[in-house]
N, C-alpha and C positions, 0 to 999 in steps of 0.2 A: 458630031461629036456624042450625043446623047445615045445615038443608035450603036455607036462602036462600044459604048458603056454596057449596053443591054446585050450586046453579042459575046462580050467578054463574061458578063454575068452567067449567059446561057451555057457556054463553055465550062466555065468553073463549076457551075452546079450540075451540069450533065457528068463532069469527070467525077465530083463528088458523090453524085447519086450512084454511080458504078461501083466506087471505091466502097461506100458505106453497104451497098446491096451484098458484096462478095465477102466483106470485112466482117459482118455480123456474127458474134460467137454465141449467139442464143437462137438456134434454129428453131424452137418451139414459141418463142415470143413474138412480140411486135417490133419490127425494126424501124424504130422512132427516127433514128439518125438518117437512114434512108429516105423515109416519107419526108421528113423536112427539107432535105435537099431536093427531092422530087416536086414538091410543091412550090418550091421556091424557082425551079427550073420552069415549072408553068407560068409563075408570076412573071419572070424576065421575058418569056416568050410572048405574053399577052401585052406587056408593054412595049418589047421591040415591034410588035404589030402595029401599035399605034392606036389601036382601037380604045374606045371608053377613056378618052382623056378630056380634060377641062381646060380652060385657058385663066391664067390668073389676072389680075388687073392690069397688069404691065405687059400680058401678051405672051407670059412664059407657060410651057406645057405644064400640066399637073397630071400625073398618072396615080390617080386615085384608088385604081384597083389593087396596088400595092398593100394597102391595109386591109383588104378583104382576105387576101392570101396569107397576112401576118395572122390573122384570126385563127387560121388553122395551123399554120405552122409553129407559132409561138405558142400556141397550146400545146401542140406535143413538146416543145421544149419545156414547157411548164411542167408537164408530167416528168420529164427526165429530171429537171431540178429540183422537184419535190422528192422524187425516190433518191436522189443522191443526198439530200439532206435530211433524209430520214422521216419525213412528213408521209404520213400513211393514213390519216383519217379520212374516209372518205369526204365527209362534210367539208373539211378543210381544203382538200383537192378541188372538190366542185366549186368553192367559193374562189379559189385560184383561178381556175378557169373560166368563170363567170367573169370576173374581173377583167382578164385578160381578153376575152370576147368584149366586153364594154368599152375597155380601152380601144381597141381595133375599130369597133363601129362608130364610135363616137369620132376616132381620127377620121374615118373616112367620110361623116359627115361635116367635119372642119375642112377637108378638104376640097369638098364640092359645095360649101357655102360661102357666102361673101359677108362684109361687114361685120355688127356686132355678133349675129349668129355663129361665125366661123369662130370668134374668140370665145363663145360660150361653150360651144362644144370642145375646143381646145382646152379650157380649163377644166370641164367635166372630166375629159380624156386623162388629163395630168394628175387630177386628185385620184382618180380611179387607179393610175398608176403607182403612185405614191402609197397608196392604201395597200396595193398588192405587193410590192416589195419589200415593205416594212418587215412583216412578218418573216420573209425568206431571210433577209439579213439580220435579222435577231435570232435565228435558228442557227446555233452553231453545232457543227460537227467536224471531228478533227481533220478528217480527209477530204472534207467538201468546203472547206472555208474559202478555197481560192475560186469559188464559184460567185462569191460576193464582189470580186473584182470585175468578172464578166458582166454582171447586173450592171454595176455602177461605171464601167467605162464603156461597156457594150451598148445593153438594153438601153440606158439613159441618153445615149447620143441620138438616137431616133427622133425622140420630141425635140431635142434642141435643134437637130437639121430641119424639122418641120417649122419650128419657131423662125430660123433665120432665112429659110429658103422661099421662093415665090408662094408657098402655101401659107407662109407667116408674114413676117416683114419684109420678105424680099430684099434682103441684104446681099444675096448672091445669086447666081444663076440656076437653072434647073440641071445644068450640065453638072454643075459643082455638087448640087445636092444629089444627082444620082450616083456620081462616083462616089460621095462620101457615104451613101447608102450601100452600095456595093462593098465597101471596106466593112462596114458594120456588119453587113449580111454574112461576110466571110469570117469575120471574128466570132459572131455570136453563134453561127449555125455550123461552120466546119471545124474551125479550130476548136471550138468548144467540145464538140463531139469527139473529136480525135483525142484530146485531153480526157474526157470523161471516160473513154475507152480504154484509155491507159491506166486508170486508177486501180 
């Protein structure tokens, strides 16, 4: 079941990579939408390969490399969000990127740790995430307020799945977690970039 989810993820993000590569309307700039999809494709390929996995206390597989790839893809998304929200101060952008990498780095450490250490890293990651999104949610721009919904309904879903999956409380299986992560990836990386492109 998990491998099927990864194959679907690979197919979806291969297709979105091709779409965003050819749909770019800015030939001189960085095609962030393409890069986000392409990095996510690499992430699903590595998880499908099965390398670098850990086992939870219940024996469920934990694909911790996901958060390392998120450090890159979500930093690119953060640049897109900052631009759409009108945040242009280099120091503020650097802070957002730093917090994003910190969130994903501590998320990785939480995924591979056990016991109290796991929860310490999860709490640190969650605090950094809250500190990261508060200024984004407070920044109001008439044609970009829809992004708040993406942040609250999409980005916030990732730590919730982490908490309930075998990486946290273990209330549902790795297969369900991977399915939810795929749905969130599609929403926050593909649908978001299509909406952004249409603005």
